[in-house]
C-alpha positions as CSV (number, residue, x, y, z in Angstrom):
1,M,-0.2,0.3,0.5
2,R,3.0,2.7,0.6
3,F,4.5,1.8,-2.2
4,K,1.4,2.6,-4.7
5,K,0.9,5.3,-2.8
6,Q,4.4,6.8,-3.6
7,K,4.1,6.0,-6.5
8,N,0.6,8.2,-7.7
9,H,2.6,10.9,-5.7
10,R,5.5,10.9,-8.3
11,K,2.5,10.5,-10.8
12,T,0.9,13.5,-10.1
13,V,4.1,15.9,-8.9
14,R,5.3,14.6,-12.6
15,F,2.2,16.1,-14.1
16,F,2.4,19.2,-12.3
17,S,5.9,19.5,-13.5
18,V,5.5,18.6,-17.0
19,C,2.2,20.8,-17.6
20,F,2.5,23.5,-15.1
21,G,5.8,24.1,-14.4
22,F,6.6,23.3,-11.2
23,R,10.5,23.5,-10.2
24,K,12.3,22.0,-7.2
25,P,12.2,22.8,-4.4
26,F,8.4,22.8,-4.3
27,K,6.5,25.6,-2.6
28,V,3.8,24.6,-0.1
29,L,1.7,27.0,1.1
30,C,0.0,25.8,4.5
31,D,-2.9,27.2,6.5
32,G,-3.5,27.2,10.2
33,T,-5.4,23.6,10.2
34,F,-2.6,22.1,8.5
35,V,-0.2,23.3,10.7
36,H,-2.6,22.5,13.3
37,H,-2.5,18.5,12.1
38,L,1.0,18.2,12.0
39,L,1.2,19.3,15.0
40,Q,-0.8,16.9,16.8
41,N,0.2,13.9,15.0
42,N,3.9,14.6,15.7
43,L,5.1,14.7,12.5
44,T,7.8,17.0,12.8
45,P,10.2,18.0,11.4
46,A,7.3,19.5,8.8
47,D,9.4,20.4,5.6
48,K,11.2,16.9,6.2
49,V,7.9,14.9,6.1
50,I,6.5,16.7,3.3
51,A,9.6,16.0,1.5
52,N,9.0,12.8,2.1
53,C,5.4,12.9,0.8
54,L,6.5,14.9,-3.0
55,S,9.7,12.8,-3.0
56,A,11.8,16.6,-3.4
57,P,13.2,19.4,-1.2
58,V,10.4,21.6,-0.3
59,T,9.9,25.6,0.6
60,L,7.2,25.9,3.8
61,F,5.0,29.1,3.3
62,T,2.1,30.7,4.8
63,T,0.1,34.0,4.7
64,S,-0.9,37.1,7.3
65,C,-4.4,36.1,6.7
66,V,-3.2,32.9,8.1
67,V,-1.2,33.7,10.9
68,K,-4.0,36.2,12.0
69,E,-6.9,33.8,12.4
70,L,-4.7,31.3,14.4
71,N,-3.9,34.1,16.7
72,A,-7.5,35.3,17.4
73,L,-8.3,31.3,18.1
74,G,-7.3,32.1,21.4
75,A,-5.4,29.8,23.6
76,S,-5.7,26.6,22.3
77,Q,-4.6,27.6,18.8
78,S,-1.3,29.3,20.6
79,A,1.5,26.5,19.6
80,S,0.1,26.3,15.9
81,Y,0.3,30.4,16.1
82,R,4.2,30.2,17.4
83,A,4.7,27.6,14.6
84,A,3.0,29.3,11.8
85,R,4.8,32.7,12.6
86,Q,8.3,30.5,11.8
87,I,7.5,29.2,8.7
88,T,8.0,32.2,5.6
89,I,5.3,34.8,6.0
90,A,4.4,35.3,1.6
91,R,2.6,38.6,1.0
92,C,-0.5,38.7,0.2
93,D,-2.7,41.5,-1.2
94,H,-5.5,41.7,1.2
95,E,-5.6,45.2,3.2
96,K,-7.4,43.8,5.9
97,R,-7.7,40.0,7.4
98,T,-10.1,37.6,5.5
99,K,-10.9,34.0,6.2
100,A,-7.5,31.7,5.6
101,D,-9.9,29.6,2.9
102,A,-10.5,32.7,1.1
103,C,-6.8,33.8,0.6
104,I,-5.8,30.5,0.2
105,E,-8.2,30.0,-3.1
106,E,-6.7,32.6,-4.4
107,I,-4.0,31.0,-6.0
108,P,-5.4,28.0,-8.4
109,N,-4.4,24.8,-10.4
110,V,-1.8,23.8,-7.4
111,P,-2.3,20.1,-5.8
112,L,-3.8,20.2,-2.7
113,I,-1.8,17.7,0.3
114,F,-4.3,16.6,3.3
115,G,-3.2,14.8,5.8
116,L,-4.9,11.8,7.3
117,R,-3.9,10.7,10.8
118,N,-0.5,10.1,10.4
119,A,0.0,10.2,7.0
120,L,-0.1,12.8,4.1
121,F,-1.4,12.0,1.1
122,L,-1.3,14.4,-2.2
123,E,-4.6,14.7,-4.3
124,K,-4.6,13.6,-7.9
125,P,-5.0,15.9,-10.4
126,S,-8.7,17.3,-10.8
127,K,-11.3,16.9,-13.9
128,F,-10.9,20.9,-14.1
129,Q,-7.0,20.9,-14.5
130,R,-7.0,18.3,-17.0
131,E,-10.0,20.0,-18.8
132,Y,-7.3,23.1,-18.9
133,V,-4.5,21.2,-20.0
134,K,-6.0,19.8,-22.8
135,I,-7.2,22.7,-23.9
136,S,-4.0,24.7,-23.8
137,E,-2.3,21.7,-25.8
138,E,-4.8,21.8,-28.5
139,K,-4.3,25.9,-28.6
140,R,-0.6,25.2,-29.3
141,L,-1.3,23.1,-31.9
142,H,-2.9,26.3,-33.8
143,M,-0.9,29.2,-35.1
144,T,-2.5,32.2,-33.6
145,E,-3.2,35.5,-34.5
146,K,0.2,37.3,-34.0
147,E,2.0,34.1,-36.3
148,N,-0.7,33.9,-38.7
149,K,0.3,38.0,-40.3
150,A,4.0,37.3,-40.1
151,L,3.3,34.2,-42.2
152,A,1.2,36.2,-44.7
153,K,3.8,39.4,-44.9
154,R,6.4,36.5,-45.4
155,I,4.7,35.2,-48.5
156,G,4.0,38.5,-49.6
157,S,7.4,39.3,-49.8
158,I,8.5,36.4,-51.4
159,S,5.6,37.1,-53.9
160,A,6.7,39.9,-55.0
161,K,10.3,39.1,-55.2
162,V,9.4,36.3,-57.4
163,D,7.1,38.8,-60.1
164,A,10.0,41.1,-60.1
165,G,12.1,38.0,-61.3
166,D,9.8,37.7,-64.4
167,S,9.5,41.0,-65.3
168,S,13.3,41.1,-65.0
169,D,13.6,38.3,-67.4
170,E,11.6,39.2,-70.1
171,E,14.0,42.3,-70.6
172,G,17.0,40.3,-70.7
173,L,18.2,40.7,-67.7
174,G,18.0,37.1,-66.1
175,H,15.8,35.2,-64.4
176,H,16.6,34.7,-60.7
177,S,14.4,31.9,-58.8
178,P,13.7,32.5,-55.1
179,G,14.2,29.3,-54.2
180,L,17.8,27.9,-52.6
181,Q,20.2,26.8,-55.7
182,P,22.7,24.0,-55.7
183,H,26.0,25.0,-54.8
184,N,28.4,23.6,-57.4
185,T,32.0,22.6,-56.1
186,R,33.3,20.9,-58.9
187,N,34.8,24.4,-60.3
188,Y,36.6,25.3,-57.5
189,P,40.3,23.7,-56.6
190,V,39.6,20.9,-54.3
191,N,42.3,22.9,-51.6
192,N,39.8,25.1,-51.6
193,R,36.7,23.1,-51.0
194,D,35.2,23.0,-47.6
195,V,33.3,19.8,-47.8
196,K,34.5,17.2,-49.8
197,D,32.3,15.9,-52.6
198,R,33.5,12.2,-52.2
199,V,35.0,10.1,-49.5
200,R,38.5,9.3,-50.2
201,F,40.2,6.3,-48.6
202,K,44.3,5.9,-48.8
203,R,44.8,2.6,-50.5
204,K,47.9,0.9,-49.0
205,K,51.0,-0.1,-50.1
206,A,52.4,-4.0,-50.6
207,K,55.1,-4.2,-48.2
208,G,56.0,-7.2,-50.0
209,P,55.1,-10.8,-50.7
210,N,53.4,-13.0,-48.1
211,P,56.0,-15.5,-46.5
212,L,53.1,-17.6,-45.7
213,S,51.8,-17.9,-49.3
214,V,55.0,-18.2,-51.1
215,K,56.5,-21.6,-52.3
216,K,60.4,-22.6,-51.4
217,K,62.5,-22.9,-53.5
218,K,63.4,-26.8,-54.7
219,S,67.0,-27.4,-54.2
220,Q,69.4,-28.6,-56.8
221,E,69.3,-32.6,-57.6
222,K,72.6,-34.2,-56.6
223,P,74.1,-36.7,-59.7
224,N,72.9,-40.3,-59.2
225,V,75.6,-41.9,-57.8
226,A,74.3,-45.6,-58.7
227,A,74.0,-44.4,-62.7
228,G,77.5,-43.2,-61.9
229,K,78.7,-46.3,-61.0
230,E,77.2,-48.4,-64.2
231,A,79.1,-46.0,-66.5
232,K,82.1,-47.4,-64.9
233,G,81.6,-51.2,-66.2
234,D,85.1,-52.1,-67.7
235,D,88.1,-52.9,-65.3
236,G,91.7,-52.2,-66.3
237,D,92.0,-54.6,-69.6
238,G,88.9,-52.9,-70.9
239,Q,86.4,-56.4,-70.1
240,S,83.2,-55.4,-68.2
241,K,83.0,-57.9,-64.6
242,R,79.7,-57.1,-64.4
243,K,77.1,-60.3,-64.8
244,R,73.1,-60.5,-65.3
245,K,70.9,-63.2,-64.8
246,R,68.3,-64.1,-67.2
247,T,65.7,-67.0,-67.1
248,R,65.0,-68.5,-69.9
249,R,62.0,-71.3,-70.1
250,G,62.6,-71.7,-66.4
251,K,66.2,-71.9,-65.9
252,K,68.4,-69.8,-64.9
253,V,71.7,-69.0,-67.3
254,S,73.9,-66.5,-66.2
255,E,76.3,-65.3,-69.1
256,G,79.5,-63.4,-69.2
257,A,80.5,-60.3,-70.9
258,D,81.4,-62.3,-74.0
259,G,78.3,-64.1,-74.2
260,T,79.4,-67.5,-73.5
261,Q,77.3,-69.6,-71.2
């Protein structure tokens, strides 16, 4: 219940802050009955209690009419009278003392805080206040009479310039359009341009081949040692000592270098 009450209070404070321009610290105007309720229920200090209710710092005020009314009530309201005198007294335009209710009612479009036992509650915006905000928002959507006159004057000056341009074009002096002309930046050197036509990217130069993608060089083939040995088939007297075996019809026949079996 306490969380729901604080949530409703924040919504009400936000409504008056947005629609009526309330700013922190909020100014709270107290009447005699409210001061008496705070003292009877030990809701002190009053500024901290009200600040907890609004979730924002506050400054307390009262009027001279409220103080005079508490003083007129006698000893029963003496404590409330002394407490009200400690609060900042706002100036009202009443030369003679009037009722506190009539004095405070002259301040419209403000939320009301009322006490119930040992707690404070912030009243939700009334139907009148919501309708007032709705009407004011609708007025903002339409132009005022002053804005309409300024717009008509502006349109008349533009049309006069267009007519003057048409007449000068007929005389061969050229035609000037009142509209905006495209700015051609290509006729100016690159160094004098304030804005570049195209975004230019700096190309990266190749530093060298990637060592991972380069094939390794093939090593030179060594001469076949066995082939060299076969080339030396002759001994000192010019005869070959190598023998070979061949198979003829399932028999092994060995023959020498001279062809003998």
